[in-house]
C-alpha positions, 0 to 999 in steps of 0.5 A, a space after each residue: 206030862 207033856 205041856 206047852 208052856 208060855 215063858 217070860 220071853 214070850 216063846 212057847 215050848 213043849 216041856 215036862 211038867 208034873 201032872 196037876 191034881 184036882 182040888 176041891 170042886 175040880 176034875 182032872 181031865 185026860 186031854 184028847 184035844 183043846 180048842 184054840 181061842 182068842 184068849 190065847 192070843 190076848 195072853 201071848 200079846 200080854 194083855 192079861 198080867 198072867 205070871 209066867 211060866 204059864 200053860 196056856 189053853 182055855 178049852 180042854 176036851 177029854 175024859 175025867 180021870 179023877 175028881 177032887 173033894 165034893 165032886 161025885 166019883 161017878 163022873 170019873 170016865 165021863 166025856 166032857 169039854 171043859 172051860 178053864 182058866 189055863 192049862 188046856 195045852 197039856 196031857 192032863 188039865 183040871 177044871 171046875 166040875 161045874 164047867 166041865 160039860 158033859 159032851 157024851 152026845 157029840 164026838 170028841 173033836 166036836 166037844 173041843 171045838 164047843 169050847 167057849 165059843 158055843 156058850 158065848 154065841 148062845 148067851 149073845 143071842 139068847 140071854 143078853 140080846 134076848 132075840 125074839 121071833 121075827 127080829 133082824 140081826 147083824 153079826 160081825 166076825 160071821 166066819 169066826 168060831 163065835 159068828 159061825 154059831 151065832 148065826 145058827 142060834 139066831 136062826 134056831 131062835 126065829 130071826 126073820 133076817 140074819 146078816 153077817 160081816 166078814 174080814 175079807 172075800 175069801 170068807 163070804 161063801 164060808 159064813 153063808 153056810 151058817 144060816 145067814 141070808 146075806 154076807 158082806 165084807 167089812 170094807 163095804 160096811 155100812 154102805 152096802 146095807 143102804 138104809 137097813 137097821 137091825 134089832 140086834 148087833 153083835 160087835 166083837 170088833 170095836 173102833 170105828 166099826 162099833 161107832 157104825 154099828 150104833 148108827 145101824 140100830 133099829 128103835 128098841 135095838 140092842 148092840 152087844 159088845 163082846 170084844 175088841 179085835 180091831 181096836 181097844 180104842 174107847 168109844 163114847 156113846 150118849 145115853 140121852 140119844 140111846 134113851 131117845 130111841 129106846 136102844 141098849 148097849 150091852 156087854 158080855 164077858 164070858 171069862 167074868 161069867 165063869 168066875 162070878 156065875 159059873 152055874 149060869 154059864 154052865 146052864 147056858 152051855 148044857 142048852 147050847 150042847 143040846 142044840 148041837 147034839 140034836 143037830 140043829 146047830 153044827 160045829 165046824 172044825 177047819 184046822 187041826 194042829 199038834 202040841 208042837 204047833 200051838 204058836 202057829 195055831 195062836 198066830 193063824 187065829 190072830 192073823 184072820 187065817 182061821 175060820 170056824 174053830 181050830 183045835 190042837 190034838 193032845 192025846 
């Protein structure tokens, strides 16, 4: 089969590889599309100690063509989107059966766009932040894959005010199409907000932005950290200051959730899929690449070119 391989020289090449075989508790998927996500950026940049050669790609959508021991054979032929630890940029990929989410209710391209971003956005709003009807929400990276969905999940959960922050002016109008009442460019944050505070803040940015976010929490507010796009520098937080205002700082790691609590993650994914299939939340594929262009797809995501979700056509 054809697959994109990341070599020890940091180069991505389309190569011939043996097809993987589904092991116990796994399914094998004939991949139609693979989603591009930030894990690809981190792996290529060397932030994860993954042995090479390595086939990247953490989201694969297609049809189950084989099952491993312990998996119901009736799943063969099922259209799924799979959350995996690599191997998505290939004609065949294996996945834990529990994280191969039924995607019969959406098109195959949307299934690829669902990936990790949809359950992550759902969990950030509903599971971790515990957003309540009438809450106000501030969401950074509002035009990205997670951000474009988080705004919609916040609206579906009954948020009273949803404000987004984006990296540049070219993303403002795009983000506004996903349920945001107001969108600001990051270089105007936090001054453009005046004295406004928020019940929930989603922060994948880090650094100075994270410090500013802490100053924008309302009493009993919750800030949820789920990435470090701008900086990996540590931010020190006083637990005493948080306690004085009833505030909370929480984190969310979807990759860890997939390893330690796959059933819980799968349940969130199924709820997110139901909202998307029902039409109350929409996915937006803005760019489609080929296997030969995976390097460019990852570079575009890392460079802030990508809006919404980009995918790779495999099958």
